[in-house]
N, C-alpha and C positions, 0 to 999 in steps of 0.2 A: 505494499499501499504505500503511495506520495507520502514524502513528508508533507504535512501541513492538513490531512485528511483522517477523521479519525470515525470508528463504527460506532454507530448508533442501535445496540442490542435491541433496547428497550421499545425504537419505534419498529425496528424490522420484523419484532415478534406478533406488532400488533396490525400492519400492513402486509405483511407478508412480501414484501421487497426488501431488499437491500437499501438500508438508510444510512445517511452517512451525514457528519458534518465537514465543513471546511472551514478551518480556522484563518488562512491565511489568504487576504484576494491576492491570488498572482494568476497568470493567465493559464501555466500550463497545470493547475490544478481547475479551472473552470475547461479547458481543451481535456483533460483527464475526464471530467464529470459528464462531458457532451461525448463520450465516445464508450462509456463504462455505463451500464444499467445499473440503474438505482434510482434512490428521491435523495438531495442533496438538498443540504442548507447551507445559507452563508449569512452571516454578521457582518454589516459594514458602516462605517461613521456615514451619516446623513449628508455630508457634504464632500464624500468620496465621489469621484467621475463612477459614474454608473454604463458608461458604454460600453465597455466590455460585457457586463452582464449581459446586456440587453441583445449582444452579438453573439453570445453563446443559448442562449436562451431562458437566461434566469428570469422569472418572474417576481414583481412584489408581495410579499404579503401583509405586512406588519410593520409597524414602527413602537419600538419597545425603551421606555424608560424603567428607571433605577431610584426609586422612593427610600429614602435614606433618613434613618434619625439615633440617633446618638444619646447615651445617659445623659436628663436632664434637660432634652428639646421637646420629650414628647410634651404635647398640649392635651391631656388626657380630660375624657366625660364621662364624669361619673352619675352612673345611675345604681340604685341599689338592688333594682331586678338581673342586673349582668354580669356573669361570672364567667370561668372557666372553669372546664372539667378535662382531666389528666385521661380519665378510665372508660372513652363512649365505646359505645359496641361497634364492631365494624359494617354489621349490618347497617345501620341508623344513619353511618355519614356515608355510606357509599347507597342511601337514596335520594341524599340532598345532593350529592355529587351527579349521579346519572341525570344528563339533561342541563345541569346547568350553566355549560360556558357557551359563549358563542363569539369572543372575541379573542379568543386564541389562534395563532397562527397558522396552526392544524385545520382548526376551522376552516377559516378563509381560504383554505388554497384547495381551488376549486375543480383539481385534479385528485383528491383523497374525498372518500364517504364521507361524512359527517358521524355516521355511525361509529365508522373506524376510530374516529378523532378523539367521540366519547369513551371510547373502550382504552386510550391512550390514558384518558384523567384516572380512569377506574382504576387502572393496574397500577398507576402512579402512586396513587391516593393508600393502596393495600398494601403497598413497598412500605410507607411511610407509615403505617398505622403498624404493621408488622416490626418496625424498628422503634415503635414507642414515639411517632416525629407527631403525633395529631392530637392537637387541643381541639375540646368541644368550643362551642359558644351558646351559652347559655342565658336563655332569657327567663324570665318568671319560673325556674327551675324546668324547662323546655328546653330541648335539644334544639338550636335555630338554627346552626349553623358548624363549620369544623375551619381549622387552619392547620394545614401541613408546613411543619419547618424545619431546617437542620441549619445550626449555626448560626441560629441568628437569623437566616433568612426565610420570609413568608413566603413558600416557593409555590402554595395551592389553596386558595382559598373561595368557602362559596358561602350563599346564606340563603336556610330551605324557602320556598316561593312564598309562605304565607306569613315569613317577617320581613319580606322584600318592601323598601317603598314605605316606610312608619318612620324613617329617620332613626332606627336600632342599633347600624352598624359601627356608627362612630362609641356608642358604650360598649358594647364589644368587642371590638379590636383596642379599645385604651384600656376595658380588661384585662387581654391578653398579650399586649405590650404589656403592661404595667408585671406581669406575672413572669414575662420570660426578662426581663430588665433584674425582678428578684430574682431569678433563678443563675443570674451573672452575666448576662450576654449585654455588653460595653454598647453594639451597636446593632439596628437591626434593620433589615434592609429586603425590597424584594424586585419582582419584574413585573412590568401591567402595560398593557397594549395602549396606546395613546389615543386610539378608538374609545377605550373605556372611562368613560366622562363618568359615571357615578365612581370606581371606583380611586380615580384619581382624585378628585374633588373629595371622597375620605380620606386619603392619605394625608391631603394640604389642609383638611382639618384638626389633623392632629397633629401635627408640624412638622412633617415629613418634609425635605427639599427633596428636589428631585436633577435626577444628573447621569451620562453616562447613556444619552441617547444611543440606539440604533437600527439601523434599519433592515431588514430579514426577508430574504430571497433564498428561494427556492428552485429548483428544477429537479421534474421527472425524466428520466431517461429510459426508453423501451430498449 
């Protein structure tokens, strides 16, 4: 395998086609991707010249932003009914996960079935739950959502449908962030689609700052 290319075995298992991440924006790697069957992902600076990407058949799928918050920067919103749980059952969080996502780059990739994009998140959540990396978001003693996390990164999160649109997320995220800081994390971060305005506004309301924008391009080579 060329240097600057790495396997994505978790995606390969979901989509049934060899999946790769291109870690360096070089023409030699784009040439390899155009000639070798598989699905390829590449993240580039938004201001980078995209000419080569278009010439080699790559297509835009998303722009990702990184919200970051350090100890002492959190602007928490307290609510007595909001709490976190560390022992939520896997079937309960999977029920929330299924069908909860629409902004992800794999959901927006018109060459890939949405059902498989959903399954990608399900398998990811199962893996994190098995490692004890899932927090339940509780409201009035009911499971209202979850956050999958690792080493201070909030990797995957969703709110159950009946708790959406009620302005509750800021309270549950506040409880989760305070819990993670209390566990010794000094810095929290996430990765969100620039198109996901509700989540972008949520992080902004909690005092997170945004940095490290990247454009994501895909290519499917038959």
